[in-house]
C-alpha positions as CSV (number, residue, x, y, z in Angstrom):
1,X,118.1,70.7,91.0
2,X,119.9,71.8,87.8
3,X,121.0,75.4,87.2
4,X,118.4,75.7,84.3
5,X,115.5,74.6,86.6
6,X,116.7,77.1,89.3
7,X,116.9,79.9,86.6
8,X,113.4,79.0,85.3
9,X,112.0,79.1,88.8
10,X,113.5,82.5,89.5
11,X,112.1,83.9,86.3
12,X,108.7,82.5,87.0
13,X,108.6,83.7,90.6
14,X,109.7,87.2,89.7
15,X,107.2,87.4,86.8
16,X,104.4,86.3,89.0
17,X,105.4,88.6,91.9
18,X,105.2,91.5,89.5
19,X,101.8,90.4,88.2
20,X,102.9,89.7,84.6
21,X,101.4,86.9,82.5
22,X,103.7,85.0,80.1
23,X,102.2,87.0,77.3
24,X,102.9,90.3,79.0
25,X,106.6,89.3,79.6
26,X,106.8,88.2,76.0
27,X,105.7,91.7,74.9
28,X,108.2,93.3,77.2
29,X,111.1,91.1,76.0
30,X,110.4,90.3,72.4
31,X,110.6,86.6,73.2
32,X,107.8,84.1,72.4
33,X,105.4,82.8,75.0
34,X,106.6,79.3,74.2
35,X,110.2,80.1,74.7
36,X,109.5,81.8,78.1
37,X,107.3,78.8,79.2
38,X,110.1,76.3,78.3
39,X,112.6,78.5,80.2
40,X,110.4,78.7,83.3
41,X,110.1,74.9,83.3
42,X,113.8,74.4,83.0
43,X,113.5,72.9,79.5
44,X,115.4,75.5,77.6
45,X,119.1,76.6,77.6
46,X,118.8,80.4,77.1
47,X,121.5,82.5,75.7
48,X,123.1,85.4,77.6
49,X,121.2,87.8,75.4
50,X,117.9,86.1,76.3
51,X,118.6,86.3,80.0
52,X,119.6,90.0,79.6
53,X,116.3,90.7,77.8
54,X,114.3,89.0,80.6
55,X,116.2,90.9,83.3
56,X,115.4,94.2,81.5
57,X,111.8,93.2,81.0
58,X,111.4,92.4,84.7
59,X,113.4,95.5,85.8
60,X,116.2,93.7,87.6
61,X,120.0,93.5,87.2
62,X,121.3,90.6,85.2
63,X,123.0,89.2,88.3
64,X,119.6,88.6,90.0
65,X,119.3,85.3,88.2
66,X,122.7,83.9,89.3
67,X,123.5,82.2,92.5
68,X,125.2,84.3,95.2
69,X,128.7,83.5,96.5
70,X,129.0,81.5,99.7
71,X,132.1,83.4,100.8
72,X,131.2,85.6,103.7
73,X,133.9,88.1,102.6
74,X,131.9,88.6,99.4
75,X,128.8,89.4,101.4
76,X,130.4,92.2,103.5
77,X,130.7,95.7,102.1
78,X,133.5,97.7,103.8
79,X,132.9,101.5,103.9
80,X,136.1,102.2,101.9
81,X,135.2,99.6,99.2
82,X,131.6,100.7,98.4
83,X,130.8,100.8,94.7
84,X,130.0,104.4,93.7
85,X,127.3,105.2,91.2
86,X,127.7,108.6,89.7
87,X,125.1,110.7,88.0
88,X,124.9,114.2,86.7
89,X,122.1,115.3,89.0
90,X,124.1,116.5,92.0
91,X,123.7,113.2,93.8
92,X,126.4,110.7,94.9
93,X,125.2,107.2,95.4
94,X,127.1,104.2,96.9
95,X,126.0,100.6,97.0
96,X,125.6,99.2,100.5
97,X,124.9,95.7,99.2
98,X,127.7,93.9,97.5
99,X,126.0,93.9,94.1
100,X,122.6,93.9,92.4
101,X,122.2,90.1,92.4
102,X,119.8,90.1,95.3
103,X,116.0,90.7,95.3
104,X,116.7,94.2,96.5
105,X,119.5,96.8,96.6
106,X,120.4,99.1,99.5
107,X,121.9,102.5,98.6
108,X,123.4,105.4,100.6
109,X,123.1,108.7,98.8
110,X,124.0,112.3,99.3
111,X,122.2,115.0,97.4
112,X,123.5,118.6,97.1
113,X,121.2,121.4,98.2
114,X,118.6,122.2,95.6
115,X,119.5,119.2,93.5
116,X,116.9,117.0,91.9
117,X,117.2,113.5,90.3
118,X,116.6,112.7,86.7
119,X,112.9,113.8,86.7
120,X,109.7,111.7,86.5
121,X,110.4,108.0,86.0
122,X,108.9,104.7,87.0
123,X,109.9,101.1,87.1
124,X,108.7,97.8,88.6
125,X,108.8,97.2,92.3
126,X,109.0,99.3,95.5
127,X,111.3,101.9,97.0
128,X,111.9,102.8,100.6
129,X,113.7,106.0,101.7
130,X,115.0,107.0,105.2
131,X,116.3,110.6,105.6
132,X,119.4,110.6,107.7
133,X,120.2,114.3,107.4
134,X,118.6,117.3,105.7
135,X,115.3,117.0,103.8
136,X,113.9,115.0,100.9
137,X,111.0,116.0,98.7
138,X,109.3,113.2,96.9
139,X,107.0,113.9,93.9
140,X,104.8,110.8,93.6
141,X,102.2,111.1,90.8
142,X,100.4,114.4,91.6
143,X,101.3,114.4,95.3
144,X,104.3,116.0,97.0
145,X,105.8,114.6,100.3
146,X,108.3,116.5,102.4
147,X,110.4,114.3,104.6
148,X,112.9,115.4,107.3
149,X,115.6,113.8,109.4
150,X,114.4,110.5,110.8
151,X,111.4,110.3,108.4
152,X,110.9,107.4,106.0
153,X,108.5,106.5,103.2
154,X,107.8,103.4,101.1
155,X,105.9,103.4,97.8
156,X,105.3,101.4,94.6
157,X,107.9,102.6,92.1
158,X,105.7,101.8,89.1
159,X,104.1,105.2,90.0
160,X,105.7,108.2,88.3
161,X,108.1,109.7,90.8
162,X,111.1,112.0,91.2
163,X,112.9,113.6,94.1
164,X,114.7,116.7,95.1
165,X,116.6,118.2,98.1
166,X,114.7,121.4,99.0
167,X,117.0,122.3,101.9
168,X,120.2,124.4,102.1
169,X,122.3,121.5,103.3
170,X,123.5,118.2,101.8
171,X,120.8,115.5,102.2
172,X,121.8,112.0,103.3
173,X,119.5,109.1,102.6
174,X,119.3,105.3,102.8
175,X,117.3,103.7,100.0
176,X,116.0,100.2,99.5
177,X,114.9,99.3,96.0
178,X,113.2,96.0,95.1
179,X,113.9,94.6,92.7
180,X,117.1,96.4,91.9
181,X,116.8,98.9,89.1
182,X,120.3,100.4,89.5
């Protein structure tokens, strides 16, 4: 199977998994329905920009569409080599998966007492949180969920959501996001 056919199949499968029609994805990307259809059938040779537009439209990292390495050393993430993602919200996030090319990403995060993330947001997919230490308050649409050590939650991330650490200690969490939006 050619690389273009594999790329087309990945785009089509993800589009369908997210419930988008070709027309809806065309609206989200600015590409034509015909171009997307040809790409999904492996009959087009898309530019890097086109692939980037599709990745953004489907809410995944660009690497999602490319084959993963077969080298086991590239699949292992050593503690001291985790990729750090910084943000200004009082949260330190590190990538537990090697990269964002998979259908999901796993994160370890620490949130300072009283800190909150970027505020209400949404994106395609699902999120799972496990509280390792401290507390986690999730605002999901008009509901508030308080989670404590050992608690977990899963939800559709297309719902408006944001989180905060309501406790007086650093919160530690493991998060799974599918598809990757980091």
